[in-house]
BALOBA-1460 file (C-alpha; in Angstrom, 3 decimals):
// residues 392
<rec num="1" residu="x" x="-33.386" y="28.506" z="-39.660"/>
<rec num="2" residu="x" x="-37.058" y="27.742" z="-39.252"/>
<rec num="3" residu="x" x="-38.243" y="26.511" z="-35.884"/>
<rec num="4" residu="x" x="-38.576" y="22.757" z="-35.487"/>
<rec num="5" residu="x" x="-40.835" y="21.247" z="-32.879"/>
<rec num="6" residu="x" x="-38.950" y="19.685" z="-29.998"/>
<rec num="7" residu="x" x="-39.259" y="15.917" z="-30.365"/>
<rec num="8" residu="x" x="-38.542" y="14.087" z="-27.112"/>
<rec num="9" residu="x" x="-38.427" y="10.699" z="-28.897"/>
<rec num="10" residu="x" x="-35.230" y="11.664" z="-30.751"/>
<rec num="11" residu="x" x="-31.880" y="11.365" z="-28.951"/>
<rec num="12" residu="x" x="-30.555" y="14.790" z="-27.972"/>
<rec num="13" residu="x" x="-26.799" y="15.468" z="-28.046"/>
<rec num="14" residu="x" x="-24.650" y="18.492" z="-27.263"/>
<rec num="15" residu="x" x="-21.824" y="19.102" z="-29.740"/>
<rec num="16" residu="x" x="-19.596" y="22.021" z="-30.719"/>
<rec num="17" residu="x" x="-17.277" y="23.433" z="-33.324"/>
<rec num="18" residu="x" x="-13.833" y="24.102" z="-31.824"/>
<rec num="19" residu="x" x="-10.368" y="24.964" z="-33.088"/>
<rec num="20" residu="x" x="-7.945" y="27.776" z="-33.895"/>
<rec num="21" residu="x" x="-9.197" y="31.294" z="-34.639"/>
<rec num="22" residu="x" x="-9.865" y="32.099" z="-38.280"/>
<rec num="23" residu="x" x="-10.222" y="28.466" z="-39.330"/>
<rec num="24" residu="x" x="-13.909" y="28.816" z="-40.200"/>
<rec num="25" residu="x" x="-15.855" y="27.527" z="-37.189"/>
<rec num="26" residu="x" x="-18.585" y="30.172" z="-37.339"/>
<rec num="27" residu="x" x="-18.890" y="29.981" z="-41.136"/>
<rec num="28" residu="x" x="-19.200" y="26.190" z="-40.898"/>
<rec num="29" residu="x" x="-21.853" y="26.545" z="-38.170"/>
<rec num="30" residu="x" x="-23.821" y="28.898" z="-40.449"/>
<rec num="31" residu="x" x="-23.440" y="26.432" z="-43.316"/>
<rec num="32" residu="x" x="-24.774" y="23.552" z="-41.196"/>
<rec num="33" residu="x" x="-27.832" y="25.604" z="-40.263"/>
<rec num="34" residu="x" x="-28.412" y="26.700" z="-43.862"/>
<rec num="35" residu="x" x="-28.017" y="23.235" z="-45.393"/>
<rec num="36" residu="x" x="-30.424" y="21.672" z="-42.893"/>
<rec num="37" residu="x" x="-32.928" y="24.511" z="-43.375"/>
<rec num="38" residu="x" x="-32.796" y="24.177" z="-47.154"/>
<rec num="39" residu="x" x="-33.500" y="20.443" z="-47.138"/>
<rec num="40" residu="x" x="-36.339" y="20.689" z="-44.605"/>
<rec num="41" residu="x" x="-39.949" y="20.960" z="-45.839"/>
<rec num="42" residu="x" x="-40.533" y="24.571" z="-46.840"/>
<rec num="43" residu="x" x="-36.796" y="25.273" z="-46.568"/>
<rec num="44" residu="x" x="-35.721" y="28.830" z="-47.293"/>
<rec num="45" residu="x" x="-32.939" y="30.032" z="-49.626"/>
<rec num="46" residu="x" x="-29.388" y="29.795" z="-48.334"/>
<rec num="47" residu="x" x="-28.368" y="32.958" z="-46.455"/>
<rec num="48" residu="x" x="-25.049" y="34.783" z="-46.763"/>
<rec num="49" residu="x" x="-22.583" y="34.426" z="-43.882"/>
<rec num="50" residu="x" x="-23.004" y="36.972" z="-41.110"/>
<rec num="51" residu="x" x="-21.101" y="38.186" z="-38.062"/>
<rec num="52" residu="x" x="-21.526" y="35.944" z="-35.014"/>
<rec num="53" residu="x" x="-23.634" y="37.324" z="-32.162"/>
<rec num="54" residu="x" x="-20.580" y="37.944" z="-29.928"/>
<rec num="55" residu="x" x="-17.630" y="39.106" z="-32.025"/>
<rec num="56" residu="x" x="-14.740" y="41.502" z="-32.279"/>
<rec num="57" residu="x" x="-14.794" y="44.135" z="-35.061"/>
<rec num="58" residu="x" x="-12.772" y="41.700" z="-37.199"/>
<rec num="59" residu="x" x="-15.519" y="39.097" z="-36.831"/>
<rec num="60" residu="x" x="-13.749" y="36.847" z="-34.302"/>
<rec num="61" residu="x" x="-16.133" y="35.008" z="-32.005"/>
<rec num="62" residu="x" x="-15.515" y="36.012" z="-28.373"/>
<rec num="63" residu="x" x="-18.124" y="33.960" z="-26.487"/>
<rec num="64" residu="x" x="-19.873" y="30.696" z="-27.184"/>
<rec num="65" residu="x" x="-23.237" y="30.757" z="-28.953"/>
<rec num="66" residu="x" x="-25.825" y="28.001" z="-29.359"/>
<rec num="67" residu="x" x="-27.865" y="26.696" z="-32.268"/>
<rec num="68" residu="x" x="-30.516" y="23.958" z="-32.284"/>
<rec num="69" residu="x" x="-31.097" y="21.664" z="-35.250"/>
<rec num="70" residu="x" x="-32.041" y="18.096" z="-36.118"/>
<rec num="71" residu="x" x="-30.746" y="15.469" z="-38.528"/>
<rec num="72" residu="x" x="-32.856" y="12.497" z="-39.601"/>
<rec num="73" residu="x" x="-31.973" y="10.560" z="-36.448"/>
<rec num="74" residu="x" x="-30.995" y="13.059" z="-33.751"/>
<rec num="75" residu="x" x="-31.557" y="16.486" z="-32.333"/>
<rec num="76" residu="x" x="-28.490" y="18.599" z="-31.513"/>
<rec num="77" residu="x" x="-27.579" y="21.636" z="-29.511"/>
<rec num="78" residu="x" x="-24.574" y="22.998" z="-31.398"/>
<rec num="79" residu="x" x="-22.189" y="25.354" z="-29.586"/>
<rec num="80" residu="x" x="-19.840" y="27.548" z="-31.613"/>
<rec num="81" residu="x" x="-16.794" y="27.966" z="-29.350"/>
<rec num="82" residu="x" x="-14.385" y="30.925" z="-29.595"/>
<rec num="83" residu="x" x="-10.959" y="30.138" z="-31.036"/>
<rec num="84" residu="x" x="-9.071" y="33.229" z="-29.917"/>
<rec num="85" residu="x" x="-6.639" y="32.494" z="-27.077"/>
<rec num="86" residu="x" x="-7.876" y="35.614" z="-25.246"/>
<rec num="87" residu="x" x="-11.278" y="33.994" z="-24.766"/>
<rec num="88" residu="x" x="-10.205" y="30.480" z="-23.747"/>
<rec num="89" residu="x" x="-12.125" y="30.838" z="-20.465"/>
<rec num="90" residu="x" x="-15.343" y="31.101" z="-22.508"/>
<rec num="91" residu="x" x="-14.283" y="28.088" z="-24.556"/>
<rec num="92" residu="x" x="-13.777" y="25.973" z="-21.408"/>
<rec num="93" residu="x" x="-17.188" y="26.972" z="-20.031"/>
<rec num="94" residu="x" x="-18.844" y="26.049" z="-23.331"/>
<rec num="95" residu="x" x="-17.045" y="22.696" z="-23.497"/>
<rec num="96" residu="x" x="-18.362" y="21.607" z="-20.097"/>
<rec num="97" residu="x" x="-21.664" y="20.450" z="-21.620"/>
<rec num="98" residu="x" x="-20.409" y="18.476" z="-24.627"/>
<rec num="99" residu="x" x="-21.053" y="14.883" z="-25.713"/>
<rec num="100" residu="x" x="-18.805" y="15.281" z="-28.755"/>
<rec num="101" residu="x" x="-17.242" y="17.933" z="-30.954"/>
<rec num="102" residu="x" x="-16.278" y="18.891" z="-34.482"/>
<rec num="103" residu="x" x="-12.599" y="19.855" z="-34.546"/>
<rec num="104" residu="x" x="-12.269" y="22.520" z="-37.246"/>
<rec num="105" residu="x" x="-8.866" y="22.795" z="-38.951"/>
<rec num="106" residu="x" x="-8.140" y="24.947" z="-41.982"/>
<rec num="107" residu="x" x="-6.767" y="22.956" z="-44.912"/>
<rec num="108" residu="x" x="-4.754" y="26.064" z="-45.813"/>
<rec num="109" residu="x" x="-3.244" y="26.827" z="-42.407"/>
<rec num="110" residu="x" x="-2.972" y="23.442" z="-40.716"/>
<rec num="111" residu="x" x="-2.813" y="22.742" z="-36.975"/>
<rec num="112" residu="x" x="-2.613" y="25.962" z="-34.931"/>
<rec num="113" residu="x" x="-1.790" y="26.644" z="-31.301"/>
<rec num="114" residu="x" x="-5.449" y="26.755" z="-30.304"/>
<rec num="115" residu="x" x="-6.141" y="23.539" z="-32.226"/>
<rec num="116" residu="x" x="-3.843" y="21.751" z="-29.796"/>
<rec num="117" residu="x" x="-5.160" y="23.718" z="-26.814"/>
<rec num="118" residu="x" x="-8.784" y="22.933" z="-27.622"/>
<rec num="119" residu="x" x="-8.107" y="19.205" z="-28.033"/>
<rec num="120" residu="x" x="-6.437" y="19.184" z="-24.598"/>
<rec num="121" residu="x" x="-9.099" y="21.275" z="-22.854"/>
<rec num="122" residu="x" x="-12.020" y="19.403" z="-24.415"/>
<rec num="123" residu="x" x="-10.570" y="16.055" z="-23.370"/>
<rec num="124" residu="x" x="-10.065" y="17.396" z="-19.855"/>
<rec num="125" residu="x" x="-13.738" y="18.464" z="-19.871"/>
<rec num="126" residu="x" x="-14.710" y="14.865" z="-20.688"/>
<rec num="127" residu="x" x="-15.091" y="15.086" z="-24.490"/>
<rec num="128" residu="x" x="-13.995" y="11.702" z="-25.851"/>
<rec num="129" residu="x" x="-15.544" y="11.725" z="-29.332"/>
<rec num="130" residu="x" x="-14.368" y="14.024" z="-32.128"/>
<rec num="131" residu="x" x="-15.030" y="14.388" z="-35.845"/>
<rec num="132" residu="x" x="-12.631" y="16.539" z="-37.886"/>
<rec num="133" residu="x" x="-13.743" y="19.119" z="-40.447"/>
<rec num="134" residu="x" x="-10.948" y="20.246" z="-42.795"/>
<rec num="135" residu="x" x="-12.336" y="23.638" z="-43.819"/>
<rec num="136" residu="x" x="-11.441" y="25.796" z="-46.838"/>
<rec num="137" residu="x" x="-10.828" y="22.568" z="-48.735"/>
<rec num="138" residu="x" x="-12.020" y="24.265" z="-51.937"/>
<rec num="139" residu="x" x="-8.922" y="26.498" z="-51.871"/>
<rec num="140" residu="x" x="-6.289" y="24.030" z="-50.701"/>
<rec num="141" residu="x" x="-4.095" y="21.836" z="-52.900"/>
<rec num="142" residu="x" x="-4.809" y="18.112" z="-52.382"/>
<rec num="143" residu="x" x="-1.215" y="17.393" z="-51.298"/>
<rec num="144" residu="x" x="-1.298" y="20.180" z="-48.715"/>
<rec num="145" residu="x" x="-4.706" y="19.056" z="-47.437"/>
<rec num="146" residu="x" x="-3.397" y="15.498" z="-47.137"/>
<rec num="147" residu="x" x="-0.450" y="16.677" z="-45.025"/>
<rec num="148" residu="x" x="-2.779" y="18.656" z="-42.753"/>
<rec num="149" residu="x" x="-4.978" y="15.576" z="-42.295"/>
<rec num="150" residu="x" x="-1.971" y="13.485" z="-41.271"/>
<rec num="151" residu="x" x="-0.874" y="16.187" z="-38.813"/>
<rec num="152" residu="x" x="-4.345" y="16.262" z="-37.252"/>
<rec num="153" residu="x" x="-4.429" y="12.474" z="-36.877"/>
<rec num="154" residu="x" x="-1.038" y="12.546" z="-35.135"/>
<rec num="155" residu="x" x="-2.245" y="15.313" z="-32.812"/>
<rec num="156" residu="x" x="-5.356" y="13.348" z="-31.840"/>
<rec num="157" residu="x" x="-3.333" y="10.181" z="-31.198"/>
<rec num="158" residu="x" x="-0.920" y="12.142" z="-28.981"/>
<rec num="159" residu="x" x="-3.865" y="13.298" z="-26.836"/>
<rec num="160" residu="x" x="-5.427" y="9.878" z="-26.318"/>
<rec num="161" residu="x" x="-7.855" y="9.727" z="-29.246"/>
<rec num="162" residu="x" x="-7.899" y="7.059" z="-31.963"/>
<rec num="163" residu="x" x="-6.411" y="9.365" z="-34.578"/>
<rec num="164" residu="x" x="-6.213" y="6.716" z="-37.311"/>
<rec num="165" residu="x" x="-9.919" y="5.907" z="-37.126"/>
<rec num="166" residu="x" x="-11.286" y="9.401" z="-36.478"/>
<rec num="167" residu="x" x="-13.625" y="10.567" z="-39.256"/>
<rec num="168" residu="x" x="-12.107" y="13.450" z="-41.273"/>
<rec num="169" residu="x" x="-14.346" y="15.328" z="-43.738"/>
<rec num="170" residu="x" x="-13.124" y="17.967" z="-46.195"/>
<rec num="171" residu="x" x="-15.577" y="20.859" z="-46.341"/>
<rec num="172" residu="x" x="-16.018" y="24.452" z="-47.446"/>
<rec num="173" residu="x" x="-18.486" y="26.390" z="-45.320"/>
<rec num="174" residu="x" x="-18.320" y="29.435" z="-47.575"/>
<rec num="175" residu="x" x="-19.033" y="27.492" z="-50.769"/>
<rec num="176" residu="x" x="-21.821" y="25.599" z="-49.023"/>
<rec num="177" residu="x" x="-23.412" y="28.918" z="-48.053"/>
<rec num="178" residu="x" x="-23.216" y="29.948" z="-51.706"/>
<rec num="179" residu="x" x="-25.193" y="26.819" z="-52.607"/>
<rec num="180" residu="x" x="-22.478" y="24.885" z="-54.431"/>
<rec num="181" residu="x" x="-23.871" y="21.292" z="-54.572"/>
<rec num="182" residu="x" x="-20.449" y="19.691" z="-54.053"/>
<rec num="183" residu="x" x="-19.863" y="21.570" z="-50.830"/>
<rec num="184" residu="x" x="-23.420" y="21.406" z="-49.460"/>
<rec num="185" residu="x" x="-22.932" y="17.669" z="-49.887"/>
<rec num="186" residu="x" x="-19.721" y="17.867" z="-47.853"/>
<rec num="187" residu="x" x="-21.618" y="19.503" z="-44.986"/>
<rec num="188" residu="x" x="-24.202" y="16.732" z="-45.126"/>
<rec num="189" residu="x" x="-21.371" y="14.168" z="-45.071"/>
<rec num="190" residu="x" x="-19.976" y="15.914" z="-41.970"/>
<rec num="191" residu="x" x="-23.330" y="15.644" z="-40.201"/>
<rec num="192" residu="x" x="-23.582" y="11.974" z="-41.202"/>
<rec num="193" residu="x" x="-20.137" y="11.433" z="-39.645"/>
<rec num="194" residu="x" x="-21.280" y="13.078" z="-36.404"/>
<rec num="195" residu="x" x="-24.395" y="10.885" z="-36.369"/>
<rec num="196" residu="x" x="-22.222" y="7.806" z="-36.915"/>
<rec num="197" residu="x" x="-19.083" y="8.394" z="-34.868"/>
<rec num="198" residu="x" x="-20.401" y="10.277" z="-31.815"/>
<rec num="199" residu="x" x="-22.296" y="7.659" z="-29.768"/>
<rec num="200" residu="x" x="-25.546" y="8.414" z="-28.018"/>
<rec num="201" residu="x" x="-24.636" y="8.995" z="-24.352"/>
<rec num="202" residu="x" x="-26.251" y="7.218" z="-21.432"/>
<rec num="203" residu="x" x="-27.969" y="9.940" z="-19.396"/>
<rec num="204" residu="x" x="-28.084" y="9.950" z="-15.589"/>
<rec num="205" residu="x" x="-31.772" y="10.793" z="-15.373"/>
<rec num="206" residu="x" x="-32.287" y="9.009" z="-12.041"/>
<rec num="207" residu="x" x="-29.632" y="11.036" z="-10.213"/>
<rec num="208" residu="x" x="-30.489" y="14.245" z="-8.292"/>
<rec num="209" residu="x" x="-30.888" y="17.263" z="-10.577"/>
<rec num="210" residu="x" x="-27.805" y="19.402" z="-11.310"/>
<rec num="211" residu="x" x="-27.279" y="22.184" z="-13.854"/>
<rec num="212" residu="x" x="-24.029" y="24.224" z="-14.128"/>
<rec num="213" residu="x" x="-24.897" y="27.835" z="-14.995"/>
<rec num="214" residu="x" x="-23.471" y="29.048" z="-18.310"/>
<rec num="215" residu="x" x="-25.209" y="32.398" z="-18.780"/>
<rec num="216" residu="x" x="-27.419" y="34.718" z="-16.744"/>
<rec num="217" residu="x" x="-30.124" y="36.886" z="-18.310"/>
<rec num="218" residu="x" x="-32.724" y="39.326" z="-17.041"/>
<rec num="219" residu="x" x="-36.202" y="39.348" z="-18.583"/>
<rec num="220" residu="x" x="-38.097" y="42.574" z="-18.013"/>
<rec num="221" residu="x" x="-40.983" y="42.207" z="-15.541"/>
<rec num="222" residu="x" x="-40.324" y="38.477" z="-15.162"/>
<rec num="223" residu="x" x="-37.005" y="37.995" z="-13.370"/>
<rec num="224" residu="x" x="-33.667" y="36.249" z="-13.692"/>
<rec num="225" residu="x" x="-33.029" y="33.422" z="-16.128"/>
<rec num="226" residu="x" x="-30.086" y="31.003" z="-16.025"/>
<rec num="227" residu="x" x="-29.118" y="28.818" z="-18.977"/>
<rec num="228" residu="x" x="-27.094" y="25.640" z="-19.234"/>
<rec num="229" residu="x" x="-27.199" y="21.926" z="-19.985"/>
<rec num="230" residu="x" x="-28.755" y="19.603" z="-17.422"/>
<rec num="231" residu="x" x="-25.849" y="17.429" z="-16.258"/>
<rec num="232" residu="x" x="-27.977" y="14.871" z="-14.426"/>
<rec num="233" residu="x" x="-31.507" y="14.256" z="-13.174"/>
<rec num="234" residu="x" x="-34.694" y="16.035" z="-14.187"/>
<rec num="235" residu="x" x="-36.367" y="19.338" z="-13.319"/>
<rec num="236" residu="x" x="-39.988" y="20.424" z="-13.720"/>
<rec num="237" residu="x" x="-41.993" y="23.614" z="-13.516"/>
<rec num="238" residu="x" x="-42.593" y="24.768" z="-9.927"/>
<rec num="239" residu="x" x="-39.821" y="22.488" z="-8.593"/>
<rec num="240" residu="x" x="-38.023" y="23.614" z="-5.456"/>
<rec num="241" residu="x" x="-34.291" y="23.955" z="-6.266"/>
<rec num="242" residu="x" x="-31.152" y="25.377" z="-4.662"/>
<rec num="243" residu="x" x="-28.673" y="27.802" z="-6.137"/>
<rec num="244" residu="x" x="-25.151" y="26.799" z="-5.041"/>
<rec num="245" residu="x" x="-22.508" y="29.481" z="-5.324"/>
<rec num="246" residu="x" x="-23.680" y="32.764" z="-3.736"/>
<rec num="247" residu="x" x="-21.178" y="33.887" z="-1.071"/>
<rec num="248" residu="x" x="-23.885" y="33.999" z="1.594"/>
<rec num="249" residu="x" x="-24.626" y="30.272" z="1.133"/>
<rec num="250" residu="x" x="-27.144" y="28.185" z="-0.829"/>
<rec num="251" residu="x" x="-30.251" y="30.068" z="-1.935"/>
<rec num="252" residu="x" x="-33.623" y="28.305" z="-2.122"/>
<rec num="253" residu="x" x="-35.832" y="29.171" z="-5.066"/>
<rec num="254" residu="x" x="-38.447" y="27.711" z="-7.413"/>
<rec num="255" residu="x" x="-38.514" y="27.155" z="-11.180"/>
<rec num="256" residu="x" x="-41.284" y="29.397" z="-12.539"/>
<rec num="257" residu="x" x="-40.359" y="29.093" z="-16.209"/>
<rec num="258" residu="x" x="-38.690" y="26.345" z="-18.266"/>
<rec num="259" residu="x" x="-37.806" y="26.523" z="-21.957"/>
<rec num="260" residu="x" x="-35.609" y="24.827" z="-24.540"/>
<rec num="261" residu="x" x="-34.738" y="27.189" z="-27.401"/>
<rec num="262" residu="x" x="-37.943" y="29.162" z="-26.940"/>
<rec num="263" residu="x" x="-40.182" y="26.105" z="-26.612"/>
<rec num="264" residu="x" x="-41.946" y="25.799" z="-23.218"/>
<rec num="265" residu="x" x="-41.352" y="22.585" z="-21.300"/>
<rec num="266" residu="x" x="-42.977" y="21.009" z="-18.288"/>
<rec num="267" residu="x" x="-39.941" y="18.783" z="-17.568"/>
<rec num="268" residu="x" x="-36.298" y="18.868" z="-18.678"/>
<rec num="269" residu="x" x="-33.949" y="15.885" z="-18.404"/>
<rec num="270" residu="x" x="-30.204" y="15.245" z="-18.401"/>
<rec num="271" residu="x" x="-28.663" y="16.439" z="-21.663"/>
<rec num="272" residu="x" x="-31.259" y="19.122" z="-22.390"/>
<rec num="273" residu="x" x="-30.041" y="22.681" z="-22.991"/>
<rec num="274" residu="x" x="-32.542" y="24.802" z="-21.098"/>
<rec num="275" residu="x" x="-33.373" y="28.182" z="-19.639"/>
<rec num="276" residu="x" x="-34.726" y="28.324" z="-16.080"/>
<rec num="277" residu="x" x="-36.647" y="31.292" z="-14.695"/>
<rec num="278" residu="x" x="-35.857" y="31.417" z="-10.971"/>
<rec num="279" residu="x" x="-38.242" y="33.026" z="-8.497"/>
<rec num="280" residu="x" x="-36.863" y="35.751" z="-6.224"/>
<rec num="281" residu="x" x="-33.287" y="35.615" z="-7.558"/>
<rec num="282" residu="x" x="-31.765" y="38.933" z="-8.629"/>
<rec num="283" residu="x" x="-29.293" y="39.282" z="-11.494"/>
<rec num="284" residu="x" x="-26.348" y="40.125" z="-9.238"/>
<rec num="285" residu="x" x="-26.990" y="37.088" z="-7.015"/>
<rec num="286" residu="x" x="-26.026" y="34.496" z="-9.639"/>
<rec num="287" residu="x" x="-23.144" y="34.157" z="-12.115"/>
<rec num="288" residu="x" x="-21.545" y="31.730" z="-14.545"/>
<rec num="289" residu="x" x="-20.077" y="28.804" z="-12.628"/>
<rec num="290" residu="x" x="-22.840" y="28.650" z="-10.017"/>
<rec num="291" residu="x" x="-24.925" y="25.467" z="-9.908"/>
<rec num="292" residu="x" x="-28.665" y="24.843" z="-9.717"/>
<rec num="293" residu="x" x="-29.425" y="21.570" z="-7.931"/>
<rec num="294" residu="x" x="-32.115" y="19.577" z="-6.231"/>
<rec num="295" residu="x" x="-32.262" y="20.603" z="-2.531"/>
<rec num="296" residu="x" x="-29.501" y="18.889" z="-0.564"/>
<rec num="297" residu="x" x="-28.082" y="17.111" z="-3.637"/>
<rec num="298" residu="x" x="-24.637" y="18.646" z="-3.247"/>
<rec num="299" residu="x" x="-22.718" y="21.173" z="-1.194"/>
<rec num="300" residu="x" x="-20.085" y="23.744" z="-2.092"/>
<rec num="301" residu="x" x="-16.582" y="22.819" z="-1.000"/>
<rec num="302" residu="x" x="-13.415" y="24.857" z="-1.026"/>
<rec num="303" residu="x" x="-10.837" y="22.136" z="-0.332"/>
<rec num="304" residu="x" x="-9.899" y="19.004" z="-2.249"/>
<rec num="305" residu="x" x="-6.928" y="16.783" z="-3.081"/>
<rec num="306" residu="x" x="-5.979" y="16.080" z="-6.686"/>
<rec num="307" residu="x" x="-3.423" y="14.475" z="-8.968"/>
<rec num="308" residu="x" x="-2.074" y="17.190" z="-11.264"/>
<rec num="309" residu="x" x="0.211" y="17.051" z="-14.290"/>
<rec num="310" residu="x" x="2.213" y="20.231" z="-14.891"/>
<rec num="311" residu="x" x="2.579" y="20.875" z="-18.617"/>
<rec num="312" residu="x" x="6.164" y="21.492" z="-19.779"/>
<rec num="313" residu="x" x="7.085" y="24.555" z="-21.829"/>
<rec num="314" residu="x" x="7.212" y="22.458" z="-25.014"/>
<rec num="315" residu="x" x="3.469" y="21.843" z="-24.613"/>
<rec num="316" residu="x" x="2.653" y="25.464" z="-23.840"/>
<rec num="317" residu="x" x="3.059" y="25.216" z="-20.054"/>
<rec num="318" residu="x" x="5.423" y="26.823" z="-17.588"/>
<rec num="319" residu="x" x="9.202" y="27.156" z="-17.888"/>
<rec num="320" residu="x" x="9.763" y="27.308" z="-14.117"/>
<rec num="321" residu="x" x="8.719" y="25.181" z="-11.103"/>
<rec num="322" residu="x" x="5.716" y="25.953" z="-8.910"/>
<rec num="323" residu="x" x="5.811" y="26.072" z="-5.125"/>
<rec num="324" residu="x" x="3.373" y="25.836" z="-2.247"/>
<rec num="325" residu="x" x="1.315" y="29.031" z="-2.245"/>
<rec num="326" residu="x" x="1.004" y="29.110" z="-6.062"/>
<rec num="327" residu="x" x="-2.344" y="30.756" z="-7.021"/>
<rec num="328" residu="x" x="-3.614" y="29.924" z="-10.530"/>
<rec num="329" residu="x" x="-7.155" y="29.713" z="-11.922"/>
<rec num="330" residu="x" x="-9.013" y="26.386" z="-11.581"/>
<rec num="331" residu="x" x="-11.625" y="25.577" z="-14.233"/>
<rec num="332" residu="x" x="-14.294" y="23.099" z="-13.072"/>
<rec num="333" residu="x" x="-17.465" y="22.670" z="-15.114"/>
<rec num="334" residu="x" x="-18.426" y="26.222" z="-16.144"/>
<rec num="335" residu="x" x="-16.641" y="27.900" z="-13.215"/>
<rec num="336" residu="x" x="-13.206" y="29.478" z="-13.038"/>
<rec num="337" residu="x" x="-11.992" y="30.190" z="-9.517"/>
<rec num="338" residu="x" x="-8.633" y="31.228" z="-8.101"/>
<rec num="339" residu="x" x="-7.161" y="28.705" z="-5.658"/>
<rec num="340" residu="x" x="-4.051" y="28.113" z="-3.594"/>
<rec num="341" residu="x" x="-1.862" y="25.044" z="-4.128"/>
<rec num="342" residu="x" x="-0.169" y="23.137" z="-1.300"/>
<rec num="343" residu="x" x="2.514" y="20.671" z="-2.409"/>
<rec num="344" residu="x" x="3.051" y="19.250" z="1.052"/>
<rec num="345" residu="x" x="6.518" y="18.114" z="2.111"/>
<rec num="346" residu="x" x="8.085" y="18.332" z="-1.346"/>
<rec num="347" residu="x" x="7.380" y="22.065" z="-1.553"/>
<rec num="348" residu="x" x="7.976" y="22.459" z="-5.303"/>
<rec num="349" residu="x" x="7.169" y="20.663" z="-8.559"/>
<rec num="350" residu="x" x="8.706" y="21.034" z="-12.006"/>
<rec num="351" residu="x" x="6.937" y="21.241" z="-15.387"/>
<rec num="352" residu="x" x="6.401" y="17.745" z="-16.770"/>
<rec num="353" residu="x" x="5.893" y="16.165" z="-13.326"/>
<rec num="354" residu="x" x="2.677" y="14.602" z="-12.017"/>
<rec num="355" residu="x" x="2.128" y="15.340" z="-8.333"/>
<rec num="356" residu="x" x="-0.474" y="15.144" z="-5.580"/>
<rec num="357" residu="x" x="-1.611" y="18.570" z="-4.398"/>
<rec num="358" residu="x" x="-4.043" y="19.999" z="-1.878"/>
<rec num="359" residu="x" x="-6.145" y="22.878" z="-3.216"/>
<rec num="360" residu="x" x="-8.024" y="25.596" z="-1.379"/>
<rec num="361" residu="x" x="-10.443" y="27.527" z="-3.629"/>
<rec num="362" residu="x" x="-11.320" y="31.156" z="-2.964"/>
<rec num="363" residu="x" x="-15.015" y="30.226" z="-3.193"/>
<rec num="364" residu="x" x="-16.825" y="26.943" z="-2.834"/>
<rec num="365" residu="x" x="-17.928" y="24.770" z="-5.736"/>
<rec num="366" residu="x" x="-19.663" y="21.383" z="-5.982"/>
<rec num="367" residu="x" x="-16.616" y="19.096" z="-6.223"/>
<rec num="368" residu="x" x="-16.553" y="15.296" z="-6.183"/>
<rec num="369" residu="x" x="-13.823" y="12.660" z="-6.689"/>
<rec num="370" residu="x" x="-13.173" y="11.901" z="-10.344"/>
<rec num="371" residu="x" x="-13.971" y="15.430" z="-11.547"/>
<rec num="372" residu="x" x="-11.396" y="16.611" z="-14.091"/>
<rec num="373" residu="x" x="-10.252" y="20.207" z="-14.276"/>
<rec num="374" residu="x" x="-7.819" y="22.535" z="-16.015"/>
<rec num="375" residu="x" x="-5.395" y="24.975" z="-14.417"/>
<rec num="376" residu="x" x="-4.555" y="28.253" z="-16.171"/>
<rec num="377" residu="x" x="-2.239" y="31.156" z="-15.539"/>
<rec num="378" residu="x" x="-1.401" y="34.195" z="-17.658"/>
<rec num="379" residu="x" x="-3.528" y="33.121" z="-20.608"/>
<rec num="380" residu="x" x="-2.113" y="29.601" z="-20.904"/>
<rec num="381" residu="x" x="-3.055" y="26.153" z="-19.633"/>
<rec num="382" residu="x" x="-0.296" y="25.141" z="-17.235"/>
<rec num="383" residu="x" x="-1.712" y="21.931" z="-15.776"/>
<rec num="384" residu="x" x="-4.526" y="19.418" z="-15.879"/>
<rec num="385" residu="x" x="-5.811" y="17.375" z="-12.980"/>
<rec num="386" residu="x" x="-8.381" y="15.073" z="-11.441"/>
<rec num="387" residu="x" x="-9.959" y="15.363" z="-8.003"/>
<rec num="388" residu="x" x="-9.020" y="12.337" z="-5.879"/>
<rec num="389" residu="x" x="-10.546" y="13.177" z="-2.488"/>
<rec num="390" residu="x" x="-12.833" y="15.755" z="-0.877"/>
<rec num="391" residu="x" x="-12.811" y="16.262" z="2.920"/>
<rec num="392" residu="x" x="-16.127" y="15.554" z="4.613"/>
């Protein structure tokens, strides 16, 4: 897609395609890019679908990838999330930045295991606004597609969304890429639904700067670059910032480069998806899950108290109780860290129960009351929780 100038006057939102593997998320993402490119001034011919940048030999997306585009009223950073259960950790990290999402469900296959998992994990990451794309609608019988739509609406209602009023659009990414007018129109209708049903968020631009690190890159002869979405505040070239996460404590550095999708910036604000070039930071000194903040804005903590709901086996959780000393993975923002659970006097908790737990992480993270998180073990999400207190 041809480059578009970054227009600060347009609202900027972070959205994603999510859902079960093989349901057409990456093809739909390519179709969105192609349809918008074709209708722009000087638009190019529609391209054929291609393999995603991070994929298995079968073409399955394994890590999240980003795309920037604009509709008539908004500018979007679009994240294509992996749908394979083996790469759910990457999905959770990619969902940490989102203002809304497109839930992709195949009209041929219906709701899959990762459809349900992604709805749960996205909601736990704070995603409250969804639009549904029923893909492969060109190949599905209308009755079958209607049943799938009803199933999706019931799923959304069960997870706290307004399933009856959620926008559902029937699309075919493949036919849109081939230039079929009916299906390019369906992609445009999907984008109109996103514009309409995903509200413009209120950004916390006055708060101290904080950016959770999603990816780390090395640029030859320049240094280490971290990418992510600014969660709050603003950051400018030459700003003094702190890197929270290295085991030897916070690391002071300066921003010597600032870009948004290849376009240089002097200042980035909450909601922007940016790349920061950090002075004096080596590649091995930073990783996904670390945080770049204004100096003194936050501190890494290893202990907190939370209310946690253990998912029963019927929802994909555990079959057996957990006890004090249980050590799963905790997913907060873009980080996943092993931690130890203390259930206090009760000692054990059964799947389906909601309990208060004390957690001790193996490494410190910026944690504050009200922060939601997911708990995973053995490739499945076994619990969800919310931080209630953090010791001083």
